[in-house]
C-alpha positions, 0 to 999 in steps of 0.5 A: 334600230328601225326599219322604214318601209316605203310603200307605193300603191298600185292603181290603174294608172300608176307608174314606177321607174325602179331603175331611177328609184334604185340608182338615184332616189334611194342613194339620195335617202342613204346619203341624207341618213349618212352613217345612220343608214345600215342598208336599203333595198327595193322590190317590185310586187307582183299582184296586190295593192302595191307597185313597189316597196322600198326599205331602209334600216336606220340606226334610230328614229331620232336619226331618221327624224333629223335626216327628214327635217334637214333633207325631207323637202328634197327627198319628197321633191324627187318622188315625181321623177319616178312615180305618180303615186303618193308613197306611204311610210311604215316604221317599225322597231327591228326585233332581231 
């Protein structure tokens, strides 16, 4: 199983709508992943370089790749609806 972390940089003029992100965007990602999505969440970050971080646990890298190939354009096309920054993705194997 992998964990996908989506990091949103904090800048002087960055915006982030957590309500939209949790109500619309992350469910869109979960729907694209289907049964391969084993959970997701999001958090705001106080001080530091990030405005928010989202995460999803996914059955496999192959399942993520398939979902992004099929639905990536729609998922990325939704980004301007909740933020004005470019997200960064970090993927790791879940150790436990």
